[in-house]
C-alpha positions in Angstrom: 16.8 2.9 10.4 15.4 -0.6 10.2 14.7 -0.7 13.9 13.2 2.7 14.0 10.7 1.8 11.2 10.1 -1.7 12.5 11.4 -3.2 9.2 13.1 -6.6 8.9 16.7 -6.2 7.7 19.3 -8.3 5.8 22.6 -7.2 4.6 25.8 -8.4 2.8 28.1 -7.6 5.8 31.7 -8.5 5.6 33.1 -6.1 8.3 33.4 -7.9 11.7 33.5 -4.7 13.7 30.2 -3.4 12.2 28.5 -6.8 12.5 29.5 -7.0 16.2 27.8 -3.6 16.7 24.7 -4.9 15.0 24.5 -7.8 17.5 24.5 -5.3 20.3 21.1 -4.3 19.1 19.6 -7.8 19.5 17.4 -6.9 22.6 16.1 -3.8 20.9 15.4 -5.7 17.7 13.4 -8.3 19.7 11.5 -5.6 21.6 10.5 -4.1 18.3 9.5 -7.3 16.5 12.3 -7.0 14.0 14.4 -9.7 12.4 18.0 -8.7 11.4 20.3 -11.1 9.7 23.7 -9.7 8.9 26.4 -11.2 6.6 23.9 -12.9 4.2 25.7 -12.7 0.9 28.3 -15.1 -0.5 31.2 -15.1 2.0 30.2 -14.2 4.5 26.8 -15.8 3.9 26.2 -18.8 1.8 29.5 -20.5 2.7 28.3 -20.7 6.4 25.0 -22.2 5.4 26.8 -24.8 3.2 29.1 -25.7 6.2 26.1 -26.1 8.5 24.4 -28.3 5.9 27.3 -30.7 5.7 28.0 -30.5 9.5 24.4 -31.4 10.4 24.8 -34.7 8.6 27.8 -35.8 10.7 27.8 -37.2 14.2 31.0 -35.4 15.1 32.7 -32.5 13.3 36.4 -32.1 13.2 37.1 -29.1 10.7 35.3 -26.8 8.5 37.3 -25.1 5.6 35.7 -22.6 3.3 37.3 -21.4 0.0 35.7 -18.8 -2.3 36.9 -16.5 -5.0 35.3 -14.1 -7.4 37.6 -13.7 -10.5 37.8 -12.6 -14.0 37.6 -15.5 -16.3 40.6 -14.5 -18.1 43.7 -14.2 -15.8 45.5 -11.8 -18.3 43.0 -8.9 -17.8 45.5 -7.4 -15.5 49.0 -8.0 -13.9 47.2 -8.8 -10.7 45.1 -11.4 -12.3 42.1 -9.5 -10.9 39.3 -7.3 -12.1 36.6 -5.3 -10.3 34.1 -7.9 -9.5 32.8 -6.4 -6.3 33.3 -3.3 -4.0 36.9 -2.0 -3.9 36.3 -0.8 -0.3 35.3 -4.4 0.6 38.3 -5.9 -1.2 40.8 -3.7 0.7 39.1 -4.3 4.1 39.2 -8.1 3.7 42.9 -7.8 2.8 43.7 -5.5 5.7 41.8 -6.7 8.9 42.6 -9.8 10.9 40.8 -13.0 10.4 38.9 -14.9 13.0 39.5 -18.6 12.9 39.4 -21.7 15.1 42.8 -23.4 15.6 43.3 -26.5 17.8 39.9 -25.8 19.4 40.7 -22.2 20.3 39.4 -18.9 18.8 42.3 -16.9 17.4 43.1 -14.0 15.2 45.4 -14.5 12.2 46.6 -11.8 9.7 45.0 -11.4 6.4 47.1 -12.2 3.2 48.7 -15.1 5.1 49.0 -18.9 5.0 48.8 -19.3 1.2 47.9 -22.8 0.0 47.3 -24.4 -3.4 43.8 -25.4 -4.4 43.0 -27.1 -7.7 39.9 -26.8 -9.9 39.0 -28.3 -13.3 40.4 -26.7 -16.5 40.8 -23.9 -17.5 41.6 -22.9 -13.9 43.9 -25.6 -12.6 46.0 -24.8 -9.7 45.0 -21.6 -7.8 46.0 -20.1 -4.6 43.9 -19.5 -1.5 44.9 -17.4 1.6 43.4 -15.9 4.7 41.1 -12.9 4.4 38.8 -11.1 6.9 35.1 -11.3 7.4 34.4 -14.6 5.5 33.7 -16.7 8.6 31.0 -14.3 10.0 29.7 -15.8 13.3 30.5 -19.3 12.5 33.6 -19.6 14.7 31.6 -18.5 17.8 28.8 -21.0 16.9 31.2 -24.0 16.4 33.9 -23.0 19.0 33.1 -26.1 21.3 32.4 -28.5 18.4 35.4 -28.3 16.0 39.2 -28.2 16.1 39.7 -26.2 13.0 37.6 -23.6 11.1 38.8 -21.1 8.6 38.0 -19.1 5.4 40.3 -18.3 2.6 39.9 -16.3 -0.6 40.8 -17.9 -4.0 42.9 -16.1 -6.5 45.1 -16.7 -9.5 48.7 -17.6 -8.3 50.8 -14.6 -7.4 48.0 -12.3 -6.3 48.5 -12.5 -2.6 52.2 -11.7 -2.8 51.5 -8.5 -4.9 48.7 -7.4 -2.5 50.8 -8.2 0.6 53.5 -5.9 -0.8 50.9 -3.0 -1.0 49.8 -3.7 2.5 53.3 -3.8 4.0 54.1 -0.5 2.3 51.1 1.0 4.2 48.9 1.6 1.3 46.0 0.0 3.0 46.3 2.1 6.2 43.5 4.4 7.3 45.5 6.9 9.2 46.6 10.0 7.2 50.2 10.7 6.5 51.9 14.0 5.6 52.8 14.2 1.8 53.8 17.6 0.4 52.5 19.4 3.4 49.0 17.8 3.0 47.3 15.0 5.0 46.8 12.1 2.7 45.0 8.8 3.6 46.9 5.9 1.9 43.9 3.7 1.7 42.0 6.5 -0.3 44.9 6.6 -2.7 44.9 2.9 -3.2 41.2 2.8 -3.6 41.4 5.5 -6.3 44.2 3.7 -8.2 42.5 0.3 -8.0 39.3 1.8 -9.2 40.9 3.5 -12.1 43.4 0.8 -13.1 41.6 -2.5 -12.6 39.4 -3.4 -15.5 35.6 -3.5 -14.9 32.8 -5.3 -16.5 34.9 -8.3 -17.5 33.2 -11.7 -17.7 33.7 -13.2 -14.3 33.5 -16.6 -12.3 33.0 -17.6 -8.7 34.9 -20.6 -7.5 33.7 -22.2 -4.3 34.8 -25.2 -2.2 33.4 -25.8 1.3 34.7 -29.0 3.0 33.6 -30.4 6.4 35.3 -33.4 8.0 34.2 -35.5 10.9 32.6 -38.8 11.9 29.4 -40.6 10.8 28.5 -43.9 12.4 32.1 -44.1 13.6 33.7 -43.7 10.2 35.8 -40.7 9.0 34.0 -38.7 6.3 34.7 -35.5 4.3 31.7 -33.7 2.8 32.5 -31.3 0.1 30.5 -28.6 -1.8 32.2 -27.7 -5.1 30.8 -25.0 -7.5 31.9 -23.0 -10.5 29.5 -20.4 -11.4 29.7 -18.1 -14.5 28.1 -14.8 -15.3 24.6 -15.0 -16.9 25.3 -12.6 -19.7 21.8 -13.2 -21.2 20.2 -11.3 -18.3 23.1 -9.2 -17.4 24.0 -10.8 -14.1 27.7 -11.3 -13.2 28.7 -14.4 -11.3 29.4 -12.4 -8.3 25.9 -10.8 -8.5 24.2 -14.2 -8.7 26.2 -15.7 -5.9 25.9 -12.8 -3.5 22.5 -11.3 -4.2 20.6 -14.6 -4.6 21.4 -15.7 -1.0 20.5 -12.4 0.6 17.3 -12.2 -1.5 16.3 -15.8 -0.4 16.9 -15.0 3.3 14.9 -11.8 3.0 12.0 -13.7 1.3 12.2 -16.3 4.1 11.6 -13.7 6.6 8.8 -12.2 4.6 7.1 -15.6 4.1 7.4 -16.5 7.8 9.9 -19.4 7.1 12.1 -17.4 9.6 10.0 -16.0 12.4 12.4 -15.6 15.2 13.0 -11.9 16.1 16.2 -10.2 17.0 19.7 -10.0 15.5 20.4 -13.6 14.4 23.2 -15.7 13.4 22.3 -17.0 9.9 23.7 -20.4 10.6 21.1 -20.8 13.5 18.2 -19.0 11.8 18.2 -20.1 8.1 16.6 -23.5 7.2 19.5 -24.9 5.1 17.5 -27.5 3.2 15.0 -24.9 2.0 17.9 -22.5 1.2 19.6 -25.1 -1.1 16.3 -25.8 -2.8 15.9 -22.1 -3.4 19.4 -21.7 -4.8 18.9 -24.7 -7.1 15.7 -23.1 -8.5 17.8 -20.1 -9.5 20.3 -22.3 -11.4 23.0 -22.5 -8.8 24.3 -26.1 -8.5 25.4 -26.7 -5.0 25.6 -30.6 -4.6 27.3 -32.1 -1.7 29.6 -35.0 -2.4 31.3 -37.4 0.0 34.9 -38.5 -0.2 37.9 -39.7 1.8 39.0 -37.1 4.4 42.6 -38.1 3.5 42.4 -36.3 0.1 43.5 -32.7 0.0 41.1 -30.0 -0.8 
């Protein structure tokens, strides 16, 4: 529709198959003078721009690790330690599809809901868990394939969440193919979607936890650059933390296209098209504090 009406287009993305189909329209978009930038939300989206901002300040880049989670402020709101902070469809998809990562300099696929690790934030959160989920890397692996040894994205949750969701996945409740139940065709994913929508609490105060770390060399010395952020809902204006951290980046990118800050046409990789310094300035103007710090690469993230 955007191409047929010659309208610039930005989306929140998150589904690698659909995004790949969008990039197949690059030539047509260029012919029609249209700019399309997929995956422009939080993750995928802002995390890629933070990674680029850090990587661009290094002479060599070794690894890029992106960790993000949208969570209820109170873990006890459900036995899963989770609430409805964004699309249930998107949630199931990122838990189901394989994840594109770079390992030892090679592009590989790893299963979602795997490789859980501990990640610590200041109180009241403390030690959380992070694990592989699909879609968060967007096109970053293709862009950095020849430049880094390791690149991945993991979702942050309260401890124990991954194991519970992996059980549901292994039972087949995330599958898209119908099965026979009582003589009728039932799609397991639709059942899970209905149950999560009905049982998970909604409209709970939420928080977004973010950590993007990039390691490499600067002037011959090893360096790790880290973006850390804890963003809460703005209840005064009725914006959840997930709304702020997802919609602000997409809105900023759209306004950059409208103003001419981004003037290239076609279907573009955000990490190659969006001016990161201007992006960070715009986010800061909206009250999102995304300061980069430098620390020893020997420290765990």
